[in-house]
C-alpha positions in Angstrom: -7.0 17.0 23.2 -10.2 18.2 23.4 -11.2 15.8 20.7 -9.6 12.6 22.1 -11.5 13.7 25.5 -14.8 14.2 23.8 -14.2 10.6 22.4 -14.0 9.3 25.6 -16.7 10.7 27.7 -19.2 12.3 25.0 -19.0 9.5 22.5 -19.6 7.2 25.0 -23.0 8.2 25.8 -24.6 8.6 22.6 -26.7 5.7 21.8 -25.8 2.9 19.7 -22.0 4.1 19.6 -19.7 1.1 18.5 -16.5 0.0 20.0 -15.4 0.2 16.3 -16.6 3.8 16.2 -14.8 4.8 19.2 -11.4 3.4 18.1 -12.0 5.3 15.1 -12.4 8.3 16.6 -9.5 7.8 19.0 -7.1 7.2 15.6 -8.6 10.6 14.4 -8.0 12.4 17.4 -4.5 10.6 18.2 -2.9 11.6 14.6 -4.1 15.4 15.2 -2.5 15.5 18.0 0.6 13.9 16.4 0.7 16.2 13.7 0.5 18.8 15.5 3.8 17.7 17.8 5.2 17.1 14.1 4.3 20.4 12.5 6.1 22.1 15.7 9.2 20.1 15.4 9.5 21.1 11.4 8.5 24.7 12.0 11.4 24.7 15.0 14.2 23.0 12.4 16.0 25.6 10.3 16.5 23.8 7.7 12.4 22.6 7.2 10.6 25.7 8.5 10.8 27.1 5.1 9.7 24.1 3.2 7.3 25.1 0.7 5.4 21.6 0.2 5.7 19.8 3.4 4.4 22.1 6.0 0.9 22.7 4.1 0.8 19.2 2.7 0.6 17.9 6.5 -1.6 20.4 7.8 -3.9 19.9 4.7 -3.7 16.1 5.0 -3.9 16.0 8.6 -6.8 18.0 8.5 -8.9 15.8 5.9 -7.8 12.7 7.3 -8.8 13.5 10.8 -12.2 15.3 10.5 -13.5 13.1 7.7 -13.1 10.3 10.3 -14.7 12.2 12.9 -17.5 13.4 10.7 -17.9 9.9 9.7 -18.3 8.5 13.4 -20.7 11.7 14.0 -23.2 11.2 11.2 -22.1 8.4 8.5 -25.1 8.4 7.0 -24.8 11.9 6.0 -21.0 11.9 5.3 -20.7 8.8 3.4 -18.8 10.5 0.7 -16.0 11.2 3.0 -15.1 7.3 2.8 -12.9 7.5 0.0 -11.6 11.0 1.1 -10.3 9.7 4.2 -7.0 7.8 2.4 -6.7 10.8 0.1 -5.8 12.7 3.2 -3.4 10.0 4.6 -1.3 10.2 1.3 -1.0 13.9 1.5 0.2 13.7 4.9 2.7 11.0 4.3 3.6 12.8 1.2 4.7 15.9 3.3 6.6 14.0 5.6 8.4 12.2 2.9 9.5 15.4 1.4 11.1 16.4 4.2 13.4 13.3 4.1 14.0 13.9 0.2 
C-alpha cells in the first residue's frame, strides 16, 4: 500500500515520468498487495499452509516481479538487465499458485 501511495503522489512529482511508467508502478504495487492477500489465505488454509513449493514460489516470484518493475521505473538506465527477469518472477509466482491447484 505504501508503494501505491508513493506511485500516486511521489512519482507524479518527478520530472519526465511518463503515464506508462506510472501504470507500470501501479501494476507492480497491485500485484504485491494481491500476493500478500493470497499468501495470507494460503497460510490460513490447513491443506495448503505447509506446502513446500507454493509459498516460497509465490513469495520469490512476487518479489522478483514487483521489485524489478519498480526498479525499472525508478532507474531504467541502471537496471536494464531486470527487463528480462521480470517475466521470470511472474512465471515463478504463477507456478506457485498452480501448484496449489494440482
